[in-house]
GUTI-541367 format. One record per residue (C-alpha): residue in one letter; x, y, z; residue number from 1. Coordinates in pm, 1 decimal. Layout:
# residues N
<node 'a'; <X; Y; Z>; NUM>
...
//
This chain:
# residues 295
<node 'm'; <-3145.3; -2072.8; 6045.4>; 1>
<node 'a'; <-2821.9; -1909.8; 5855.2>; 2>
<node 'a'; <-2968.2; -1602.7; 5641.0>; 3>
<node 'p'; <-2892.2; -1716.7; 5297.4>; 4>
<node 'a'; <-2620.8; -1589.0; 5168.7>; 5>
<node 'k'; <-2623.3; -1216.5; 4925.5>; 6>
<node 'l'; <-2610.9; -1304.4; 4596.5>; 7>
<node 'a'; <-2427.6; -1068.2; 4373.3>; 8>
<node 'p'; <-2683.2; -852.2; 4195.8>; 9>
<node 'v'; <-2735.1; -945.2; 3852.3>; 10>
<node 'q'; <-2837.5; -644.8; 3606.1>; 11>
<node 'a'; <-3148.6; -662.5; 3408.0>; 12>
<node 'l'; <-3086.5; -755.6; 3100.5>; 13>
<node 'd'; <-3237.3; -620.9; 2751.5>; 14>
<node 'g'; <-3469.5; -688.9; 2547.8>; 15>
<node 'r'; <-3179.4; -831.6; 2270.8>; 16>
<node 'g'; <-3006.7; -1038.5; 2571.2>; 17>
<node 'm'; <-2812.9; -839.5; 2666.3>; 18>
<node 'v'; <-2661.6; -660.6; 3005.9>; 19>
<node 'a'; <-2760.2; -286.1; 3098.6>; 20>
<node 'a'; <-2418.0; -210.6; 3159.0>; 21>
<node 'e'; <-2242.8; -289.4; 2814.0>; 22>
<node 't'; <-2640.4; -236.4; 2633.8>; 23>
<node 'n'; <-2530.5; 172.7; 2793.1>; 24>
<node 's'; <-2111.0; 84.5; 2623.4>; 25>
<node 'v'; <-2259.3; -29.4; 2297.2>; 26>
<node 'r'; <-2504.5; 298.4; 2280.6>; 27>
<node 'q'; <-2258.7; 539.3; 2322.9>; 28>
<node 'l'; <-2013.2; 359.5; 2069.2>; 29>
<node 's'; <-2316.8; 458.1; 1834.3>; 30>
<node 'e'; <-2329.7; 759.3; 1920.8>; 31>
<node 'd'; <-1977.7; 854.0; 1905.3>; 32>
<node 't'; <-1929.8; 664.2; 1592.3>; 33>
<node 'e'; <-2267.8; 858.2; 1409.8>; 34>
<node 'k'; <-2117.0; 1192.6; 1475.2>; 35>
<node 'm'; <-1804.7; 1104.9; 1368.0>; 36>
<node 'a'; <-2014.6; 1004.5; 1058.5>; 37>
<node 'r'; <-2213.1; 1340.1; 1088.9>; 38>
<node 'r'; <-2065.6; 1556.6; 789.7>; 39>
<node 'r'; <-1949.1; 1914.5; 814.4>; 40>
<node 'f'; <-2004.5; 2149.3; 530.0>; 41>
<node 'h'; <-1762.7; 2367.4; 431.0>; 42>
<node 'n'; <-1753.4; 2661.3; 233.8>; 43>
<node 'p'; <-1509.0; 2914.0; 272.6>; 44>
<node 'k'; <-1361.8; 3237.7; 46.9>; 45>
<node 'p'; <-1028.4; 3157.5; -168.3>; 46>
<node 'k'; <-778.6; 3440.3; -12.2>; 47>
<node 'r'; <-517.9; 3560.3; -213.9>; 48>
<node 'v'; <-210.7; 3587.2; -17.8>; 49>
<node 'g'; <119.2; 3741.5; -168.5>; 50>
<node 'n'; <214.7; 3571.7; -504.2>; 51>
<node 'w'; <-67.9; 3274.9; -454.0>; 52>
<node 'w'; <-420.9; 3206.3; -364.9>; 53>
<node 'y'; <-521.3; 2990.0; -95.9>; 54>
<node 'l'; <-809.4; 2802.7; 95.6>; 55>
<node 'l'; <-860.7; 2814.8; 453.9>; 56>
<node 'i'; <-1030.8; 2436.5; 539.9>; 57>
<node 'r'; <-1099.4; 2380.8; 971.2>; 58>
<node 'q'; <-998.0; 1916.8; 912.9>; 59>
<node 'd'; <-1044.3; 1667.4; 1191.9>; 60>
<node 'e'; <-744.7; 1528.4; 1248.3>; 61>
<node 'f'; <-706.7; 1173.9; 1520.8>; 62>
<node 'i'; <-367.7; 1264.1; 1740.5>; 63>
<node 'a'; <-300.4; 1029.5; 1998.0>; 64>
<node 'g'; <-641.8; 831.9; 1974.2>; 65>
<node 'k'; <-763.9; 1227.2; 1998.8>; 66>
<node 'r'; <-1002.6; 1394.4; 1795.5>; 67>
<node 'v'; <-853.5; 1775.3; 1706.9>; 68>
<node 'r'; <-999.9; 2040.9; 1534.4>; 69>
<node 'k'; <-747.4; 2149.3; 1300.1>; 70>
<node 'k'; <-677.4; 2514.5; 1012.6>; 71>
<node 'k'; <-524.3; 2378.6; 694.3>; 72>
<node 'r'; <-432.9; 2626.8; 470.1>; 73>
<node 'i'; <-453.9; 2451.8; 61.5>; 74>
<node 'k'; <-275.2; 2618.0; -307.2>; 75>
<node 'l'; <-504.4; 2686.2; -483.7>; 76>
<node 'a'; <-390.8; 2840.7; -736.0>; 77>
<node 'p'; <-133.5; 3196.6; -878.7>; 78>
<node 'a'; <-257.9; 3536.7; -776.0>; 79>
<node 't'; <-299.2; 3592.9; -1143.3>; 80>
<node 'm'; <-549.9; 3380.8; -1252.1>; 81>
<node 'g'; <-923.3; 3524.3; -1192.4>; 82>
<node 'a'; <-1083.7; 3485.1; -870.2>; 83>
<node 'r'; <-1347.7; 3297.2; -1097.3>; 84>
<node 'e'; <-1162.1; 2995.9; -1211.8>; 85>
<node 'v'; <-1005.4; 3068.4; -865.1>; 86>
<node 'n'; <-1327.2; 2983.0; -722.7>; 87>
<node 'k'; <-1484.6; 2633.1; -969.3>; 88>
<node 'i'; <-1097.1; 2528.8; -811.6>; 89>
<node 'a'; <-1220.5; 2546.7; -455.6>; 90>
<node 'a'; <-1506.4; 2399.6; -539.4>; 91>
<node 'd'; <-1335.2; 2091.2; -719.0>; 92>
<node 'v'; <-1168.3; 2109.6; -400.2>; 93>
<node 'l'; <-1423.1; 2119.5; -128.7>; 94>
<node 'r'; <-1644.8; 1866.9; -357.5>; 95>
<node 'p'; <-1535.8; 1557.6; -185.7>; 96>
<node 'l'; <-1515.9; 1679.0; 217.2>; 97>
<node 'n'; <-1909.8; 1792.8; 173.6>; 98>
<node 'q'; <-1980.7; 1528.8; -41.3>; 99>
<node 'g'; <-1812.9; 1270.0; 263.3>; 100>
<node 'l'; <-1605.3; 1134.9; -4.3>; 101>
<node 'i'; <-1322.6; 1213.1; 276.3>; 102>
<node 'p'; <-1456.3; 1076.8; 650.2>; 103>
<node 'l'; <-1357.5; 1158.7; 960.9>; 104>
<node 'a'; <-1188.6; 823.7; 1025.1>; 105>
<node 'a'; <-963.4; 855.7; 734.0>; 106>
<node 'a'; <-739.8; 1124.5; 911.4>; 107>
<node 'v'; <-613.8; 767.8; 1167.2>; 108>
<node 'g'; <-259.2; 725.7; 1153.6>; 109>
<node 'f'; <-218.5; 388.5; 922.8>; 110>
<node 'e'; <66.3; 234.1; 1183.5>; 111>
<node 'e'; <-230.9; 308.8; 1444.3>; 112>
<node 'y'; <-547.2; 197.0; 1234.5>; 113>
<node 'l'; <-289.2; -103.0; 1241.6>; 114>
<node 'e'; <-253.8; -149.6; 1602.3>; 115>
<node 't'; <-512.9; -141.6; 1725.0>; 116>
<node 't'; <-761.8; -277.4; 1497.1>; 117>
<node 'y'; <-645.9; -439.9; 1219.5>; 118>
<node 'q'; <-391.5; -672.1; 1438.1>; 119>
<node 't'; <-650.7; -729.8; 1687.0>; 120>
<node 't'; <-962.5; -768.4; 1515.6>; 121>
<node 'v'; <-913.2; -894.6; 1149.0>; 122>
<node 'l'; <-598.1; -1050.7; 1137.2>; 123>
<node 'p'; <-621.0; -1303.9; 1430.6>; 124>
<node 'l'; <-892.0; -1458.4; 1236.9>; 125>
<node 'm'; <-683.4; -1647.6; 954.8>; 126>
<node 'a'; <-470.3; -1934.2; 962.9>; 127>
<node 'k'; <-169.0; -1885.1; 1174.9>; 128>
<node 's'; <59.5; -1886.9; 889.9>; 129>
<node 't'; <-88.9; -1623.0; 725.1>; 130>
<node 'q'; <-68.5; -1445.2; 1001.8>; 131>
<node 'v'; <297.1; -1480.4; 1099.5>; 132>
<node 'r'; <341.8; -1400.6; 648.9>; 133>
<node 's'; <68.7; -1125.9; 689.3>; 134>
<node 'l'; <297.9; -925.9; 984.6>; 135>
<node 's'; <686.4; -998.0; 823.9>; 136>
<node 'v'; <477.6; -775.7; 514.1>; 137>
<node 'i'; <355.3; -509.6; 764.1>; 138>
<node 'q'; <651.6; -484.0; 976.5>; 139>
<node 'n'; <981.8; -460.6; 694.9>; 140>
<node 'h'; <784.3; -347.9; 398.5>; 141>
<node 'l'; <484.3; -132.2; 519.7>; 142>
<node 'k'; <496.2; -2.0; 798.9>; 143>
<node 'p'; <816.7; 162.5; 754.5>; 144>
<node 'a'; <703.0; 306.2; 416.2>; 145>
<node 'f'; <310.0; 429.3; 546.1>; 146>
<node 'g'; <319.9; 392.7; 963.7>; 147>
<node 's'; <345.1; 772.4; 963.7>; 148>
<node 'r'; <86.9; 857.9; 666.8>; 149>
<node 'l'; <-333.2; 917.0; 785.9>; 150>
<node 'm'; <-563.9; 683.5; 633.4>; 151>
<node 'r'; <-675.1; 933.7; 377.2>; 152>
<node 'd'; <-308.3; 989.5; 220.0>; 153>
<node 'l'; <-300.4; 592.5; 106.5>; 154>
<node 't'; <-464.7; 703.0; -306.8>; 155>
<node 'p'; <-469.7; 479.1; -581.2>; 156>
<node 'l'; <-136.3; 771.1; -729.5>; 157>
<node 's'; <39.2; 723.2; -371.4>; 158>
<node 'l'; <57.3; 288.5; -374.8>; 159>
<node 'q'; <105.8; 310.1; -761.9>; 160>
<node 'q'; <431.8; 522.6; -673.9>; 161>
<node 'y'; <513.0; 256.8; -398.6>; 162>
<node 'f'; <465.0; -1.2; -640.3>; 163>
<node 's'; <677.2; 118.7; -901.2>; 164>
<node 'g'; <972.1; 249.7; -646.1>; 165>
<node 'i'; <937.4; -157.3; -553.4>; 166>
<node 'a'; <927.1; -284.6; -884.4>; 167>
<node 'm'; <1341.2; -143.1; -918.0>; 168>
<node 's'; <1397.4; -276.0; -606.3>; 169>
<node 'p'; <1562.5; -700.9; -557.9>; 170>
<node 'l'; <1203.8; -766.9; -439.5>; 171>
<node 's'; <1118.8; -1094.4; -683.8>; 172>
<node 'y'; <767.6; -1078.3; -842.6>; 173>
<node 'e'; <618.1; -1309.5; -568.5>; 174>
<node 's'; <735.3; -1064.2; -286.2>; 175>
<node 'r'; <597.4; -744.1; -434.9>; 176>
<node 'd'; <219.4; -918.7; -504.6>; 177>
<node 'k'; <224.7; -1105.4; -112.4>; 178>
<node 'i'; <261.1; -696.0; -62.5>; 179>
<node 'r'; <-49.2; -581.4; -222.6>; 180>
<node 'd'; <-253.5; -874.0; -106.1>; 181>
<node 'v'; <-118.1; -796.5; 259.2>; 182>
<node 'l'; <-226.6; -382.4; 180.8>; 183>
<node 's'; <-504.9; -478.9; 14.9>; 184>
<node 's'; <-687.3; -675.7; 315.6>; 185>
<node 'i'; <-554.8; -383.7; 505.7>; 186>
<node 'l'; <-748.3; -107.7; 286.5>; 187>
<node 'a'; <-1038.4; -371.9; 246.6>; 188>
<node 's'; <-1139.3; -388.5; 683.5>; 189>
<node 'a'; <-1126.4; -4.3; 697.4>; 190>
<node 'v'; <-1393.0; 16.5; 369.9>; 191>
<node 's'; <-1499.6; -282.8; 585.2>; 192>
<node 'y'; <-1577.8; -45.4; 892.9>; 193>
<node 'g'; <-1604.9; 268.2; 770.7>; 194>
<node 'i'; <-1255.4; 413.5; 744.5>; 195>
<node 'l'; <-1249.4; 502.6; 418.6>; 196>
<node 'v'; <-1494.4; 487.9; 180.7>; 197>
<node 'k'; <-1275.1; 243.9; -82.7>; 198>
<node 'n'; <-981.5; 58.4; -149.3>; 199>
<node 'p'; <-752.0; 271.1; -313.0>; 200>
<node 'i'; <-529.3; -4.9; -355.8>; 201>
<node 'e'; <-807.7; -104.3; -701.5>; 202>
<node 'g'; <-585.7; -135.6; -1047.9>; 203>
<node 'v'; <-276.9; -108.2; -882.6>; 204>
<node 'k'; <-26.8; -221.4; -1104.7>; 205>
<node 'l'; <296.4; -448.9; -1031.7>; 206>
<node 'g'; <438.9; -394.9; -1357.0>; 207>
<node 'g'; <625.5; -752.5; -1508.3>; 208>
<node 'v'; <937.7; -848.5; -1536.9>; 209>
<node 'h'; <1179.8; -544.6; -1599.2>; 210>
<node 'v'; <1460.5; -705.6; -1868.2>; 211>
<node 'a'; <1204.5; -847.3; -2043.2>; 212>
<node 'a'; <975.1; -643.9; -2054.5>; 213>
<node 'f'; <1242.8; -379.3; -2154.3>; 214>
<node 't'; <1437.1; -600.3; -2418.2>; 215>
<node 'g'; <1188.2; -784.3; -2618.8>; 216>
<node 'l'; <1363.7; -1136.1; -2497.7>; 217>
<node 'r'; <1161.2; -1430.7; -2512.7>; 218>
<node 'p'; <1157.8; -1698.5; -2142.6>; 219>
<node 's'; <1384.3; -1959.4; -2294.2>; 220>
<node 'e'; <1659.1; -1683.2; -2383.6>; 221>
<node 'l'; <1669.9; -1465.2; -2030.2>; 222>
<node 'i'; <1682.8; -1775.1; -1854.7>; 223>
<node 'g'; <2004.1; -1849.6; -2050.5>; 224>
<node 'l'; <2238.8; -1581.8; -2024.3>; 225>
<node 'r'; <2484.7; -1542.5; -1832.1>; 226>
<node 'w'; <2732.0; -1245.8; -1695.3>; 227>
<node 'r'; <2967.1; -1292.9; -1955.3>; 228>
<node 'n'; <2628.2; -1195.2; -2163.4>; 229>
<node 'v'; <2587.5; -858.1; -2017.5>; 230>
<node 'h'; <2787.8; -552.6; -2129.6>; 231>
<node 's'; <2806.1; -206.1; -1982.0>; 232>
<node 'd'; <2550.6; -140.5; -2280.4>; 233>
<node 's'; <2382.7; -437.6; -2487.5>; 234>
<node 'i'; <2289.9; -816.6; -2381.5>; 235>
<node 't'; <2451.3; -1104.7; -2661.2>; 236>
<node 'i'; <2214.6; -1373.1; -2718.2>; 237>
<node 'e'; <2409.6; -1717.7; -2727.4>; 238>
<node 'e'; <2225.5; -1953.6; -2582.4>; 239>
<node 'k'; <1884.3; -2060.7; -2460.4>; 240>
<node 'y'; <1696.2; -2282.7; -2178.3>; 241>
<node 'c'; <1392.2; -2426.1; -2244.1>; 242>
<node 'r'; <1225.8; -2696.1; -2058.7>; 243>
<node 'g'; <1537.6; -2814.0; -1904.8>; 244>
<node 'e'; <1723.2; -2870.5; -2246.9>; 245>
<node 'w'; <2052.7; -2623.4; -2325.4>; 246>
<node 'g'; <2020.9; -2473.4; -2755.5>; 247>
<node 'a'; <2050.4; -2233.2; -2949.9>; 248>
<node 'p'; <1838.9; -1977.2; -3003.8>; 249>
<node 'k'; <1532.1; -2086.6; -3242.1>; 250>
<node 's'; <1624.4; -1799.7; -3513.0>; 251>
<node 'k'; <1950.7; -1621.8; -3642.0>; 252>
<node 'a'; <1847.5; -1338.8; -3621.7>; 253>
<node 's'; <1805.0; -1409.6; -3206.2>; 254>
<node 'n'; <2165.3; -1461.4; -3304.7>; 255>
<node 'a'; <2305.6; -1094.0; -3184.1>; 256>
<node 't'; <2413.8; -822.3; -2943.1>; 257>
<node 'i'; <2133.5; -580.3; -2861.7>; 258>
<node 'p'; <2154.4; -245.8; -2747.5>; 259>
<node 'v'; <2013.7; -220.6; -2387.4>; 260>
<node 'n'; <1916.0; 102.7; -2122.1>; 261>
<node 'p'; <2186.6; 75.1; -1897.5>; 262>
<node 's'; <1887.1; 120.0; -1603.2>; 263>
<node 'v'; <1881.6; -232.9; -1708.9>; 264>
<node 'i'; <2167.6; -310.2; -1713.7>; 265>
<node 'e'; <2189.7; -174.9; -1380.0>; 266>
<node 'r'; <1909.3; -351.3; -1241.7>; 267>
<node 'i'; <2056.1; -682.2; -1344.6>; 268>
<node 'y'; <2378.4; -633.8; -1172.7>; 269>
<node 'r'; <2178.3; -607.7; -873.5>; 270>
<node 'l'; <2116.7; -978.6; -910.5>; 271>
<node 'k'; <2500.0; -1019.7; -792.5>; 272>
<node 'g'; <2468.3; -965.6; -495.3>; 273>
<node 'i'; <2086.1; -1140.8; -369.6>; 274>
<node 't'; <2124.8; -1524.6; -192.0>; 275>
<node 'v'; <1877.9; -1698.8; -262.4>; 276>
<node 'e'; <1640.3; -2005.9; -187.0>; 277>
<node 'i'; <1644.4; -2337.2; -403.7>; 278>
<node 'r'; <1549.6; -2683.7; -282.7>; 279>
<node 's'; <1911.2; -2806.9; -257.1>; 280>
<node 'g'; <1959.7; -2519.8; -33.1>; 281>
<node 'e'; <2078.7; -2200.5; -113.2>; 282>
<node 'c'; <2311.0; -1991.9; -434.5>; 283>
<node 'd'; <2507.3; -1663.4; -434.6>; 284>
<node 's'; <2508.7; -1577.1; -791.0>; 285>
<node 'a'; <2868.4; -1439.2; -697.2>; 286>
<node 'l'; <2991.0; -1773.2; -652.5>; 287>
<node 'p'; <3113.2; -2055.5; -947.8>; 288>
<node 'g'; <2845.1; -2290.8; -1022.6>; 289>
<node 'c'; <2575.8; -2045.4; -973.1>; 290>
<node 'e'; <2720.9; -1823.7; -1320.2>; 291>
<node 'g'; <2420.2; -1776.2; -1455.5>; 292>
<node 'v'; <2239.2; -1414.1; -1446.1>; 293>
<node 'w'; <1900.5; -1628.0; -1379.8>; 294>
<node 'a'; <2027.8; -1911.5; -1127.4>; 295>
//
């Protein structure tokens, strides 16, 4: 009788139905995460060097996927300030570190987090059309803007500065809103995985319609503008377009030339080089037949 074939060794299951090797791997990952989450108490004393007070701290950063502890010098105040006041400033600087409001993992680079976590773990769970649009936003907007920054550098102020900046660009409100949605999804996932404590994009504003905000024109008057109505430092309102019909402005007072900040005029003229998609094809605002400012 032939000897029974040798079976491949089977690893024992633990109480949760996990093989021993997998259990060890998960346990090791848990221990590494716990070490990363462990807070270090910072209590350095400010030092006066030259014309300034400085604070020297040790801060962990991720470089090429490895944790590296670096010294960081923070400028606190001019050397003319008294030590007591400087100590108060130093306490304010150290408080977020000692209270765990800036997690160690926040030292991960934004681009690294995208490629190792968001695009491999979160994005595949979304609808295919959402994945395609999100990847387009990431490649064309978010990586160029934030790719070189650390996650902890994405503060409410830095994000508001970014969105305030693109509010002056030819990007439509819909495009800016999509950029914010994708970035919010990325940062929300970072919160759920312990990379960030709070989503910094909460409360960030996109801004309204720039020309309407700075001129006070009604929507129907904005739509009714022609290029001949836009001057170097003013705008003439002579028509309105409402519910498919052209007509005179709402009142005699509205039928007027109003002074406008040059930055608004500059923004309007950026539209001349834009080609927009419409249901019947494309329209270049500089071509005959598409002469309306908002074509």
